[in-house]
C-alpha positions in Angstrom: 139.7 190.7 -120.0 140.3 193.7 -117.8 139.9 197.3 -119.0 142.1 200.1 -117.8 141.5 203.8 -118.2 144.6 204.2 -120.5 143.3 201.3 -122.6 139.9 203.1 -123.1 141.6 206.4 -123.9 144.1 204.9 -126.3 141.5 202.8 -128.1 139.1 205.8 -128.4 141.9 208.1 -129.5 143.2 205.6 -132.1 139.7 205.0 -133.5 138.9 208.8 -133.8 142.4 209.5 -135.2 142.1 207.0 -138.0 138.5 207.8 -138.9 139.2 211.6 -139.0 142.3 211.2 -141.0 141.2 208.6 -143.6 137.4 208.8 -143.6 137.1 205.6 -145.6 136.2 202.2 -144.0 138.5 200.2 -146.4 141.4 202.6 -146.0 141.1 202.6 -142.2 141.1 198.8 -142.1 144.1 198.7 -144.4 146.1 201.2 -142.5 145.1 199.6 -139.2 146.3 196.2 -140.4 149.5 197.5 -142.1 150.9 200.1 -139.6 149.2 199.4 -136.3 149.0 195.6 -136.2 145.2 195.6 -136.1 145.1 197.6 -132.9 143.4 200.9 -132.2 145.3 200.9 -128.9 148.6 201.1 -130.8 147.4 203.9 -133.0 146.0 205.8 -130.0 149.2 205.3 -128.0 151.3 206.6 -130.8 149.2 209.7 -131.2 149.0 210.4 -127.4 152.7 209.9 -126.9 153.6 212.1 -129.8 151.5 214.9 -128.4 153.0 214.4 -125.0 156.5 214.4 -126.4 155.9 217.6 -128.4 154.4 219.3 -125.3 157.4 218.2 -123.2 159.9 219.5 -125.8 158.0 222.8 -126.0 158.1 223.2 -122.2 161.8 222.4 -122.2 162.6 224.9 -124.9 160.5 227.5 -123.0 162.4 226.8 -119.9 165.8 227.1 -121.6 164.8 230.4 -123.3 163.7 231.8 -119.9 167.0 230.7 -118.2 169.2 232.0 -120.9 167.2 235.2 -121.1 167.6 235.7 -117.4 171.3 235.1 -117.6 171.7 237.6 -120.4 169.6 240.1 -118.5 171.7 239.7 -115.3 174.9 240.2 -117.3 173.8 243.3 -119.2 172.0 245.1 -116.4 
């Protein structure tokens, strides 16, 4: 079995996410089995990718606001 940096990060993130969110050993095992197919990797990947997606959307919106603001500024002044 080989370990990759992303695997370590996703497993750790998934483990921490589930334990911080549910704080109950039985509940964590139940959610892990039901929603994440017994894989901390899947839980961590979902959390990391959702954070990455939200950040990307935020930068895109900021970019569009700056572009439209600059266009409006150039037209008015």
